[in-house]
C-alpha positions in Angstrom: 12.2 -79.4 -30.0 11.3 -83.0 -29.1 8.0 -84.5 -30.3 6.7 -84.9 -26.7 7.2 -81.2 -26.1 5.5 -80.3 -29.4 2.5 -82.5 -28.5 2.3 -80.8 -25.1 2.4 -77.4 -26.7 -0.5 -78.4 -29.0 -2.4 -79.7 -26.0 -1.9 -76.4 -24.2 -3.1 -74.6 -27.4 -6.3 -76.7 -27.6 -7.0 -76.2 -23.9 -6.7 -72.4 -24.3 -9.0 -72.5 -27.3 -11.5 -74.5 -25.3 -11.6 -71.8 -22.6 -12.1 -69.0 -25.1 -8.6 -67.8 -25.8 -6.9 -68.3 -29.1 -5.1 -71.5 -29.7 -1.9 -69.6 -30.7 -1.8 -67.8 -27.3 -1.9 -71.2 -25.6 0.7 -72.6 -27.9 3.1 -69.7 -27.3 2.6 -70.0 -23.5 3.1 -73.8 -23.7 6.3 -73.4 -25.7 7.7 -70.9 -23.2 6.8 -73.2 -20.3 8.8 -76.1 -21.7 11.7 -74.0 -23.2 15.2 -74.8 -22.0 16.4 -72.2 -21.2 13.0 -70.8 -20.2 13.0 -67.9 -22.8 12.6 -67.6 -26.5 12.7 -64.9 -29.2 9.7 -64.3 -31.5 11.8 -65.9 -34.3 12.4 -69.0 -32.3 8.7 -69.2 -31.3 7.7 -68.8 -35.0 10.1 -71.6 -36.0 9.1 -74.0 -33.3 5.4 -73.4 -33.7 5.6 -73.2 -37.5 3.6 -69.9 -37.3 3.9 -66.4 -38.8 5.7 -63.7 -37.0 2.5 -61.7 -37.0 0.6 -64.4 -35.2 3.5 -64.7 -32.7 3.4 -61.0 -32.2 -0.3 -61.0 -31.5 -0.1 -63.9 -29.1 2.9 -62.5 -27.1 1.2 -59.1 -26.9 -2.0 -60.8 -25.5 0.1 -62.8 -23.0 1.8 -59.6 -21.9 -1.5 -57.9 -21.4 -2.7 -60.9 -19.4 0.3 -60.5 -17.1 1.6 -64.0 -18.1 4.7 -63.2 -20.1 7.3 -60.5 -19.9 9.3 -59.1 -22.8 12.9 -58.2 -22.3 16.1 -57.4 -24.3 19.7 -58.1 -23.7 22.4 -55.4 -23.9 23.8 -55.1 -27.4 21.0 -57.2 -29.0 18.0 -55.9 -30.9 15.9 -59.0 -30.4 13.1 -59.2 -27.9 13.0 -62.3 -25.6 9.9 -63.7 -23.9 9.6 -65.6 -20.7 6.8 -66.6 -18.4 6.6 -64.1 -15.6 7.3 -65.1 -12.0 4.0 -65.4 -10.2 2.1 -65.4 -13.5 -0.7 -67.6 -12.2 -1.3 -65.4 -9.1 -1.4 -62.3 -11.4 -4.0 -64.0 -13.6 -6.2 -64.7 -10.6 -5.8 -61.2 -9.3 -6.9 -59.8 -12.6 -9.9 -62.1 -12.6 -10.8 -60.8 -9.2 -11.1 -57.4 -10.6 -13.5 -58.7 -13.2 -15.5 -60.4 -10.4 -15.8 -57.0 -8.6 -17.0 -55.5 -11.9 -19.8 -58.1 -12.1 -20.9 -57.1 -8.5 -20.9 -53.5 -9.4 -22.9 -54.1 -12.7 -25.5 -56.1 -10.8 -25.9 -53.4 -8.1 -26.3 -50.7 -10.8 -28.9 -52.8 -12.5 -30.8 -53.3 -9.2 -30.8 -49.5 -8.7 -32.8 -49.3 -12.0 -35.5 -51.7 -10.8 -38.4 -51.0 -8.4 -37.7 -52.7 -5.0 -41.3 -53.8 -5.0 -40.8 -56.2 -8.0 -38.9 -59.1 -6.4 -39.4 -61.3 -9.5 -37.8 -58.8 -11.8 -34.9 -58.3 -9.4 -34.2 -62.0 -8.8 -31.6 -62.6 -11.6 -29.6 -59.5 -10.7 -29.7 -60.3 -7.0 -28.5 -63.8 -7.7 -25.7 -62.4 -9.9 -24.6 -59.9 -7.2 -24.7 -62.4 -4.4 -22.8 -65.1 -6.4 -20.0 -62.8 -7.5 -19.8 -61.1 -4.1 -19.4 -64.6 -2.6 -16.8 -65.6 -5.2 -14.9 -62.3 -4.5 -14.7 -63.2 -0.8 -13.6 -66.7 -1.6 -10.8 -65.6 -3.9 -9.5 -63.4 -1.2 -9.4 -66.3 1.2 -7.9 -68.6 -1.4 -5.1 -66.1 -2.1 -4.4 -65.8 1.7 -4.1 -69.6 1.9 -1.8 -69.7 -1.1 0.5 -67.1 0.4 0.6 -69.1 3.6 1.4 -72.3 1.7 4.2 -70.5 -0.3 5.7 -69.3 3.0 5.6 -72.8 4.5 7.1 -74.3 1.4 9.9 -71.8 1.4 10.6 -72.5 5.1 11.0 -76.2 4.3 13.3 -75.5 1.4 15.5 -73.0 3.3 
């Protein structure tokens, strides 16, 4: 793989590490994004990334769980191939929306434990609930706008 692509893959890995995901997960995703053709085996990933098969296995499993990568096989072959899923970015946001909803529910359960007559004690949980409820509504609007933009883009291309 060319040096520029390898540098990009490392940049992707460092970015993922900065946001709290393992560097290897980012490196694997980066490699798959710039692969030509856009799929690779675990062995190819290990070779390109100079990484162990175990770390590749862990990273691809994580990416599958995140909904970012899909694993597939070809008839007559025993190897697994990996490719970035169609609409992976939307799936990631949809999963995060579920976590946002969980934050709202956690805040509401916490508020049930506190006396309504203690506004100072309730302040942090109310702020948490209100913030994540707002974020949840905005994500829904954002996704609607994204769907509209995709339709318009497809109309121009077709």
